[in-house]
N, CA, C and O of each residue as an XYZ file, in Angstrom:
680
protein
N       3.946     52.552    -11.247
C       5.466     52.417    -11.587
C       6.018     51.314    -12.107
O       6.025     50.389    -11.295
N       6.545     51.020    -13.288
C       7.218     49.920    -13.767
C       8.577     49.505    -13.058
O       9.533     50.195    -12.702
N       8.289     47.879    -12.958
C       9.604     47.659    -12.262
C      10.686     46.811    -13.355
O      10.374     46.233    -14.396
N      11.868     46.934    -12.816
C      12.747     46.186    -13.540
C      13.370     44.969    -12.565
O      13.679     45.260    -11.410
N      13.517     43.823    -12.979
C      14.020     42.719    -12.125
C      15.223     42.432    -12.468
O      15.541     42.278    -13.647
N      16.117     42.314    -11.389
C      17.638     41.914    -11.476
C      17.867     40.876    -10.705
O      17.417     40.800     -9.562
N      18.803     39.709    -11.418
C      19.166     38.396    -10.777
C      20.630     38.615    -10.471
O      21.430     38.759    -11.396
N      21.049     38.647     -9.068
C      22.040     38.739     -8.302
C      22.775     37.168     -8.071
O      22.168     36.195     -7.623
N      24.127     37.180     -8.464
C      24.855     36.296     -8.094
C      25.709     36.258     -6.793
O      26.195     35.257     -6.268
N      25.794     37.578     -6.372
C      26.412     38.143     -5.393
C      25.851     39.176     -4.681
O      25.339     40.009     -5.429
N      25.760     39.426     -3.514
C      24.972     40.562     -2.962
C      25.610     42.057     -3.473
O      24.905     43.018     -3.782
N      26.860     42.045     -3.490
C      27.739     43.314     -4.002
C      27.664     43.510     -5.605
O      28.061     44.553     -6.125
N      27.219     42.617     -6.226
C      27.335     42.617     -7.626
C      25.799     42.910     -8.100
O      25.027     42.032     -8.483
N      25.476     44.389     -7.999
C      24.198     44.839     -8.168
C      24.333     45.717     -9.432
O      25.371     45.643    -10.089
N      23.327     46.549     -9.804
C      23.273     47.328    -10.923
C      24.137     48.450    -10.828
O      24.408     49.004    -11.893
N      24.580     48.860     -9.888
C      25.691     49.907    -10.046
C      24.878     51.123    -10.312
O      23.740     51.325     -9.887
N      25.768     52.106    -11.252
C      24.993     53.583    -11.600
C      24.003     53.041    -12.460
O      23.115     53.880    -12.611
N      23.781     52.010    -13.078
C      22.313     51.685    -13.812
C      21.093     51.908    -13.258
O      20.080     52.312    -13.828
N      21.295     51.531    -11.748
C      20.334     51.574    -10.872
C      19.680     52.864    -10.693
O      18.458     53.002    -10.655
N      20.665     53.948    -10.568
C      20.459     55.467    -10.353
C      19.644     55.855    -11.816
O      18.593     56.493    -11.754
N      20.133     55.481    -12.956
C      19.424     55.712    -14.151
C      18.153     55.138    -14.197
O      17.203     55.742    -14.695
N      18.042     53.832    -13.639
C      16.553     53.450    -14.005
C      15.284     54.177    -13.060
O      14.085     54.185    -13.340
N      15.868     54.698    -12.018
C      15.173     55.433    -10.923
C      14.889     56.544    -11.628
O      13.691     56.811    -11.728
N      15.716     57.313    -12.180
C      15.677     58.511    -12.996
C      14.611     58.532    -13.989
O      13.942     59.512    -14.317
N      14.528     57.349    -14.426
C      13.505     57.034    -15.742
C      12.193     56.523    -15.193
O      11.269     56.209    -15.944
N      12.122     56.444    -13.905
C      10.756     56.286    -13.230
C      10.617     54.771    -13.099
O       9.465     54.338    -13.081
N      11.505     54.011    -13.015
C      11.188     52.691    -12.965
C      11.788     52.095    -11.358
O      12.757     52.679    -10.873
N      11.351     51.289    -10.835
C      11.940     50.677     -9.385
C      12.672     49.411     -9.847
O      12.639     48.971    -10.996
N      13.313     48.898     -8.848
C      14.239     47.736     -9.185
C      14.031     46.830     -8.070
O      14.043     47.213     -6.900
N      13.820     45.513     -8.467
C      13.483     44.495     -7.403
C      14.688     43.479     -7.867
O      14.930     43.165     -9.033
N      15.409     43.025     -6.665
C      16.370     42.103     -6.778
C      15.935     40.606     -6.393
O      15.005     40.365     -5.624
N      16.618     39.760     -6.938
C      16.392     38.194     -6.810
C      17.851     37.681     -6.647
O      18.716     38.034     -7.449
N      18.155     36.748     -5.484
C      19.422     36.195     -5.432
C      19.564     34.804     -5.835
O      19.120     33.862     -5.179
N      20.203     34.702     -6.946
C      20.450     33.153     -7.491
C      20.862     32.295     -6.521
O      21.743     32.574     -5.708
N      20.156     31.065     -6.571
C      20.776     30.241     -5.341
C      19.959     30.075     -4.259
O      19.962     28.974     -3.707
N      19.117     31.131     -3.764
C      18.404     31.336     -2.806
C      17.035     31.684     -2.939
O      16.215     31.129     -2.208
N      16.621     32.667     -3.911
C      15.313     33.158     -4.271
C      14.600     32.161     -5.262
O      15.275     31.345     -5.890
N      13.314     32.228     -5.390
C      12.627     31.688     -6.460
C      12.901     32.463     -7.489
O      12.570     33.648     -7.452
N      13.564     31.918     -8.597
C      13.882     32.979     -9.852
C      12.813     33.018    -10.963
O      12.875     33.668    -12.007
N      11.708     32.112    -10.504
C      10.705     32.089    -11.739
C       9.944     33.296    -12.005
O       9.604     33.536    -13.164
N       9.626     34.123    -11.005
C       9.077     35.461    -11.310
C       9.901     36.405    -12.019
O       9.462     37.234    -12.816
N      11.282     36.230    -11.659
C      12.087     37.561    -12.358
C      12.180     36.909    -13.991
O      12.197     37.708    -14.928
N      12.230     35.604    -14.221
C      12.395     35.285    -15.541
C      11.002     35.084    -16.222
O      11.052     34.744    -17.404
N       9.876     35.229    -15.708
C       8.749     35.186    -16.259
C       8.133     36.575    -16.388
O       7.084     36.762    -17.005
N       8.739     37.427    -15.857
C       8.423     39.070    -15.830
C       8.326     39.459    -17.302
O       9.117     39.093    -18.172
N       7.354     40.175    -17.461
C       7.136     40.603    -19.201
C       8.002     41.975    -19.255
O       8.370     42.362    -20.364
N       8.308     42.651    -18.212
C       9.194     43.817    -18.141
C      10.867     43.489    -18.381
O      11.194     42.349    -18.709
N      11.618     44.265    -18.248
C      12.882     44.017    -18.517
C      13.447     43.294    -17.143
O      13.026     43.582    -16.023
N      14.396     42.378    -17.388
C      15.010     41.540    -16.382
C      16.636     41.355    -16.929
O      17.093     40.854    -17.956
N      17.275     42.004    -15.743
C      18.839     42.155    -16.164
C      19.306     41.038    -15.053
O      18.869     40.958    -13.904
N      20.386     40.119    -15.718
C      21.208     39.108    -15.099
C      22.370     39.480    -14.996
O      23.124     39.644    -15.955
N      22.705     39.687    -13.628
C      24.097     40.031    -13.367
C      25.238     39.034    -13.296
O      25.194     37.838    -13.586
N      26.397     39.833    -12.804
C      27.557     38.792    -13.012
C      27.795     38.287    -11.548
O      27.093     38.583    -10.581
N      29.006     37.397    -11.540
C      29.527     36.724    -10.274
C      30.909     36.146    -10.799
O      31.450     36.122    -11.905
N      31.229     35.717     -9.601
C      32.756     35.119     -9.917
C      32.694     33.628    -10.269
O      33.702     32.984     -9.978
N      31.787     33.043    -10.785
C      31.675     31.694    -11.318
C      31.137     31.540    -12.707
O      30.400     32.384    -13.219
N      31.526     30.436    -13.309
C      31.371     30.138    -14.682
C      30.155     29.095    -14.857
O      29.840     28.124    -14.169
N      29.612     29.613    -15.965
C      28.512     29.012    -16.374
C      28.587     27.331    -16.407
O      27.697     26.546    -16.082
N      29.893     27.044    -16.889
C      29.981     25.708    -16.789
C      30.299     25.050    -15.346
O      30.741     23.903    -15.300
N      30.113     25.647    -14.407
C      30.324     25.109    -12.987
C      28.988     24.654    -12.541
O      28.529     25.187    -11.531
N      28.414     23.895    -13.049
C      26.952     23.532    -12.528
C      27.023     22.422    -11.522
O      26.133     22.266    -10.686
N      28.085     21.647    -11.602
C      28.202     20.743    -10.457
C      28.284     21.492     -8.983
O      27.747     21.107     -7.945
N      29.003     22.523     -9.152
C      29.326     23.270     -7.948
C      28.132     24.298     -7.464
O      27.912     24.519     -6.273
N      27.348     24.933     -8.608
C      26.531     25.616     -8.326
C      25.203     24.977     -9.153
O      24.938     25.499    -10.236
N      24.515     24.066     -8.763
C      23.346     23.486     -9.312
C      22.074     24.619     -9.773
O      21.314     24.507    -10.735
N      22.110     25.394     -9.057
C      21.052     26.384     -9.416
C      21.226     27.051    -10.772
O      20.261     27.609    -11.293
N      22.279     27.023    -11.297
C      22.820     27.226    -12.744
C      21.938     26.546    -13.889
O      21.699     27.044    -14.989
N      21.579     25.527    -13.494
C      20.695     24.501    -14.589
C      19.275     25.229    -14.617
O      18.814     25.664    -15.672
N      18.628     25.334    -13.432
C      17.280     25.980    -13.428
C      17.548     27.266    -14.079
O      16.951     27.385    -15.150
N      18.288     28.279    -13.730
C      18.391     29.506    -14.260
C      18.597     29.251    -15.833
O      17.698     29.734    -16.520
N      19.385     28.733    -16.371
C      19.524     28.457    -17.905
C      18.040     28.117    -18.364
O      17.446     28.716    -19.260
N      17.534     27.067    -17.615
C      16.204     26.573    -18.402
C      15.270     27.887    -18.400
O      14.644     28.237    -19.401
N      15.241     28.570    -17.184
C      14.170     29.748    -17.131
C      14.537     30.751    -18.330
O      13.689     31.152    -19.128
N      16.007     31.142    -18.373
C      16.172     31.969    -19.235
C      16.055     31.411    -20.808
O      15.852     32.208    -21.724
N      16.179     30.185    -21.010
C      15.830     29.810    -22.404
C      14.408     30.015    -22.843
O      14.047     30.304    -23.985
N      13.601     29.817    -21.727
C      11.993     29.909    -21.900
C      11.928     31.545    -22.105
O      11.314     32.005    -23.067
N      12.539     32.329    -21.231
C      12.515     33.919    -21.509
C      12.793     34.322    -22.741
O      12.018     35.072    -23.336
N      13.969     33.866    -23.308
C      14.401     34.215    -24.628
C      13.598     34.043    -25.667
O      13.266     34.900    -26.486
N      13.157     32.463    -25.611
C      12.172     31.990    -26.586
C      10.843     32.866    -26.816
O      10.239     32.896    -27.889
N      10.475     33.567    -25.672
C       9.251     34.426    -25.455
C       9.529     35.996    -25.916
O       8.718     36.921    -25.890
N      10.897     36.024    -26.338
C      11.159     37.363    -26.678
C      10.825     38.685    -25.612
O      10.318     39.763    -25.922
N      11.228     38.284    -24.420
C      11.038     39.145    -23.182
C      12.376     40.001    -23.212
O      13.454     39.504    -23.537
N      12.226     41.239    -22.870
C      13.481     42.135    -22.714
C      14.642     41.504    -21.634
O      14.308     41.224    -20.482
N      15.770     41.345    -22.026
C      16.500     40.768    -21.082
C      18.083     41.610    -21.368
O      18.439     41.897    -22.511
N      18.836     41.898    -20.265
C      20.066     42.017    -20.607
C      20.965     41.419    -19.461
O      20.826     41.638    -18.258
N      21.924     40.613    -20.066
C      22.930     39.888    -19.378
C      24.361     40.859    -19.199
O      24.895     41.530    -20.082
N      24.741     40.722    -17.935
C      26.020     41.550    -17.747
C      27.093     40.326    -17.154
O      26.779     39.533    -16.266
N      28.159     40.354    -17.711
C      29.209     39.288    -17.357
C      28.717     38.033    -17.114
O      28.413     37.588    -18.220
N      28.503     37.319    -16.374
C      27.862     36.052    -16.077
C      26.661     36.071    -16.846
O      26.470     35.216    -17.710
N      25.748     37.069    -16.581
C      24.462     37.094    -17.193
C      24.683     37.021    -18.742
O      23.809     36.408    -19.356
N      25.518     37.450    -19.330
C      25.748     37.367    -20.881
C      26.262     35.953    -21.127
O      25.924     35.343    -22.142
N      27.180     35.354    -20.094
C      27.343     33.928    -20.570
C      26.239     33.007    -20.351
O      26.100     31.904    -20.881
N      25.451     33.589    -19.492
C      24.270     32.580    -19.509
C      23.305     32.642    -20.755
O      22.788     31.635    -21.238
N      23.124     33.841    -21.199
C      22.375     34.199    -22.389
C      23.018     33.193    -23.774
O      22.363     32.643    -24.658
N      24.433     33.203    -23.580
C      25.135     32.685    -24.764
C      24.669     31.295    -24.663
O      24.178     30.703    -25.625
N      24.857     30.660    -23.241
C      24.465     29.211    -23.164
C      23.043     28.883    -23.322
O      22.785     27.750    -23.727
N      22.189     29.599    -23.098
C      20.702     29.506    -23.441
C      20.434     29.442    -24.719
O      19.492     28.744    -25.094
N      21.328     30.263    -25.760
C      20.989     30.310    -26.844
C      21.605     29.267    -27.635
O      21.341     29.239    -28.837
N      22.516     28.265    -27.060
C      23.081     27.117    -27.732
C      24.748     27.490    -27.789
O      25.458     26.611    -28.277
N      25.218     28.373    -27.458
C      26.776     28.774    -27.634
C      27.566     28.131    -26.634
O      27.028     27.942    -25.543
N      28.711     27.772    -26.803
C      29.571     27.179    -25.879
C      30.254     28.160    -24.997
O      30.657     29.195    -25.529
N      30.442     27.984    -23.726
C      31.031     29.087    -22.688
C      32.089     28.274    -22.194
O      31.882     27.098    -21.895
N      33.342     28.873    -22.071
C      34.326     28.213    -21.535
C      35.271     29.176    -20.829
O      35.132     30.397    -20.897
N      36.306     28.526    -20.101
C      37.379     29.519    -19.421
C      38.179     29.928    -20.518
O      38.421     29.038    -21.334
N      38.723     31.231    -20.777
C      39.527     31.755    -21.665
C      41.041     31.487    -21.437
O      41.352     30.792    -20.469
N      41.930     31.946    -22.191
C      43.348     31.476    -22.249
C      43.846     32.385    -21.038
O      44.780     31.948    -20.367
N      43.343     33.502    -20.743
C      44.081     34.299    -19.737
C      43.008     35.309    -19.121
O      41.976     35.484    -19.768
N      43.176     35.946    -17.986
C      42.338     36.607    -17.543
C      42.593     38.248    -18.259
O      43.667     38.785    -18.530
N      41.118     38.808    -18.445
C      41.123     40.176    -19.015
C      40.654     41.105    -17.626
O      39.507     41.101    -17.178
N      41.643     41.787    -17.131
C      41.330     42.546    -15.903
C      41.981     44.015    -15.911
O      43.197     44.172    -15.802
N      41.129     45.014    -16.041
C      41.542     46.307    -15.937
C      40.805     47.162    -17.047
O      39.874     46.700    -17.706
N      41.216     48.238    -17.175
C      40.443     49.270    -18.229
C      41.106     49.185    -19.565
O      42.316     49.033    -19.734
N      40.240     49.291    -20.457
C      40.558     49.096    -21.845
C      39.578     49.566    -22.915
O      38.398     49.514    -22.566
N      39.786     49.945    -23.959
C      38.663     50.289    -25.071
C      38.304     48.957    -25.641
O      39.111     48.028    -25.693
N      37.014     48.883    -26.086
C      36.465     47.701    -27.021
C      36.526     48.356    -28.415
O      36.533     49.542    -28.742
N      36.575     47.021    -29.260
C      36.441     47.369    -30.584
C      35.056     47.385    -30.752
O      34.452     46.331    -30.552
N      34.379     48.488    -31.117
C      32.788     48.397    -31.263
C      32.541     48.229    -32.840
O      33.036     48.905    -33.742
N      31.666     47.176    -32.936
C      31.329     46.802    -34.519
C      30.380     47.895    -34.967
O      29.468     48.368    -34.289
N      30.747     48.258    -36.303
C      30.155     49.421    -36.933
C      28.702     48.628    -37.731
O      28.658     48.213    -38.889
N      27.811     48.598    -36.893
C      26.301     48.037    -37.222
C      25.416     49.265    -37.153
O      25.638     50.242    -36.437
N      24.412     49.112    -37.956
C      23.365     50.304    -38.047
C      22.567     50.596    -36.637
O      22.065     51.693    -36.391
N      22.529     49.741    -35.959
C      21.899     50.022    -34.683
C      22.724     49.506    -33.490
O      22.101     48.885    -32.630
N      23.669     49.634    -33.376
C      24.661     49.218    -32.298
C      24.485     50.068    -30.983
O      24.974     51.197    -30.948
N      23.861     49.603    -29.993
C      23.448     50.513    -28.804
C      24.781     50.756    -28.184
O      24.676     51.478    -27.192
N      26.036     50.375    -28.458
C      27.397     50.529    -27.835
C      28.179     51.504    -28.327
O      29.289     51.717    -27.840
N      27.605     52.334    -29.530
C      28.274     53.320    -30.411
C      28.976     54.481    -29.353
O      30.089     54.972    -29.543
N      28.272     54.736    -28.451
C      28.612     55.826    -27.409
C      29.976     55.446    -26.581
O      30.627     56.265    -25.932
N      30.268     54.152    -26.713
C      31.469     53.684    -25.978
C      32.658     53.680    -26.922
O      33.673     53.196    -26.421
N      32.759     54.078    -28.087
C      33.724     54.066    -29.184
C      34.748     54.997    -28.302
O      34.384     56.125    -27.970
N      35.968     54.522    -27.954
C      37.047     55.428    -27.565
C      37.041     55.603    -26.007
O      37.852     56.248    -25.342
N      35.939     54.880    -25.559
C      35.828     55.024    -24.042
C      36.395     53.830    -23.330
O      36.115     52.744    -23.838
N      37.191     53.826    -22.173
C      37.776     52.923    -21.392
C      36.632     52.080    -20.783
O      35.708     52.833    -20.477
N      36.367     50.821    -20.503
C      35.443     50.293    -19.897
C      36.340     49.039    -19.024
O      37.378     48.468    -19.358
N      35.564     48.887    -17.893
C      36.270     47.846    -17.044
C      36.157     46.416    -17.397
O      34.995     46.034    -17.535
N      37.059     45.556    -17.573
C      36.982     44.479    -18.074
C      37.654     43.437    -16.656
O      38.758     43.597    -16.135
N      36.728     42.500    -16.319
C      37.256     41.627    -15.057
C      36.589     40.271    -15.273
O      35.518     40.073    -14.699
N      37.143     39.270    -16.082
C      36.870     38.072    -16.303
C      37.921     37.121    -16.948
O      39.015     37.473    -17.390
N      37.532     36.151    -16.936
C      38.596     34.940    -17.564
C      37.841     34.010    -18.477
O      38.420     33.174    -19.170
N      36.507     34.176    -18.461
C      35.764     33.398    -19.408
C      35.493     33.892    -20.558
O      35.899     35.021    -20.831
N      34.748     33.144    -21.474
C      34.497     33.610    -22.714
C      33.333     32.522    -23.435
O      32.994     31.424    -22.993
N      32.935     33.091    -24.467
C      31.700     32.374    -24.986
C      31.971     32.449    -26.667
O      32.571     33.413    -27.142
N      31.510     31.428    -27.447
C      31.113     31.470    -28.708
C      29.971     32.239    -29.059
O      29.035     32.159    -28.263
N      29.798     33.056    -30.179
C      28.759     33.887    -30.409
C      27.561     32.893    -30.922
O      27.588     32.013    -31.782
N      26.614     33.308    -30.166
C      25.456     32.470    -30.885
C      25.162     32.426    -32.093
O      25.542     33.404    -32.736
N      24.499     31.474    -32.766
C      24.065     31.679    -34.095
C      23.016     32.726    -34.485
O      23.022     33.218    -35.613
N      22.100     33.073    -33.537
C      20.934     34.182    -33.698
C      21.529     35.340    -33.332
O      20.762     36.302    -33.285
N      22.936     35.592    -32.991
C      23.243     36.865    -32.545
C      23.922     37.905    -33.302
O      24.496     37.498    -34.313
N      23.984     38.970    -33.092
C      24.775     40.050    -33.861
C      26.073     40.508    -32.990
O      25.871     41.002    -31.880
N      27.180     40.379    -33.393
C      28.374     40.929    -32.458
C      28.214     42.507    -32.528
O      27.996     43.262    -33.475
N      28.391     42.710    -31.249
C      28.437     44.286    -30.895
C      29.850     44.770    -30.494
O      30.180     45.926    -30.760
N      30.599     44.023    -29.934
C      31.940     44.525    -29.597
C      32.918     43.470    -29.277
O      32.465     42.412    -28.843
N      34.281     43.607    -29.437
C      35.165     42.602    -28.978
C      36.469     43.556    -28.219
O      36.553     44.770    -28.033
N      37.212     42.662    -27.957
C      38.594     43.465    -27.197
C      39.603     42.735    -27.578
O      39.420     41.626    -28.082
N      40.859     43.274    -27.385
C      42.235     42.633    -27.855
C      42.382     41.160    -27.493
O      43.170     40.527    -28.195
N      41.715     40.469    -26.451
C      41.998     39.277    -26.087
C      40.854     38.237    -26.299
O      41.014     37.017    -26.328
N      39.679     38.906    -26.442
C      38.311     38.125    -26.441
C      37.566     38.708    -27.611
O      37.425     39.931    -27.616
N      37.073     38.006    -28.597
C      36.323     38.474    -30.015
C      34.967     38.904    -29.689
O      34.396     39.873    -30.191
N      34.465     38.056    -28.751
C      33.081     38.184    -28.262
C      32.759     38.569    -26.889
O      32.456     37.795    -25.981
N      32.866     39.982    -26.819
C      32.407     40.938    -25.515
C      31.076     41.350    -25.488
O      30.628     41.609    -24.371
N      30.162     41.501    -26.671
C      28.839     41.907    -26.467
C      28.097     41.564    -27.736
O      28.587     41.552    -28.866
N      26.842     41.286    -27.399
C      26.082     40.779    -28.673
C      24.755     41.349    -28.516
O      24.474     42.052    -27.545
N      23.985     41.087    -29.380
C      22.381     41.495    -29.263
C      21.754     40.406    -29.917
O      22.508     39.700    -30.587
N      20.303     40.038    -29.876
C      19.514     39.156    -30.313
C      18.351     39.987    -30.584
O      17.601     40.250    -29.645
N      18.094     40.456    -31.806
C      16.799     41.172    -32.244
C      16.996     42.314    -31.472
O      18.103     42.766    -31.181
N      15.685     42.884    -31.067
C      15.744     44.215    -30.116
C      15.339     43.999    -28.918
O      14.975     44.939    -28.211
N      15.332     42.519    -28.415
C      15.047     42.251    -26.951
C      16.091     41.675    -26.055
O      15.892     41.417    -24.868
N      17.186     41.492    -26.671
C      18.285     40.747    -25.768
C      19.733     41.707    -26.070
O      20.188     42.132    -27.132
N      20.170     41.823    -24.807
C      21.807     42.483    -24.986
C      22.563     41.822    -24.153
O      22.091     41.832    -23.016
N      23.584     41.229    -24.262
C      24.435     40.700    -23.534
C      25.803     41.248    -23.565
O      26.460     41.108    -24.597
N      26.341     41.902    -22.470
C      27.673     42.495    -22.448
C      28.558     41.689    -21.398
O      29.731     42.009    -21.205
């Protein structure tokens, strides 16, 4: 059985309904807790690694020193073209690892609203056109130079991006 690794920043920030889907597809899930567990196995894993969210900012390394190592491990993972998904804080970490600026936005975006899905030939988010999604953040990032923009919102132009076929940041 194949394993998907997931890096958590809070115990209750898990894969949610994605975990059920992964199990239905024949995968098992192994969680790693950032700031507690050794994250090296998760970032060196050849299969899919998902980096989950949390209520901290990538730029808060002074308060959360584990973010430095996590970013360095992620940078190596991305350079090796290993399959990676970043959700919320995970997307910010991917953006930073790819050299983009991550910073606090002008205001919070909290609640349900639709995304502006970019019309690209292979946008994996096409199924979300006209579908409300939950937004719960106040941070944002510049689009990495190697990235393809997939979605934006009314307040934040960079909500989702991909890099090649191996990286998805939401």
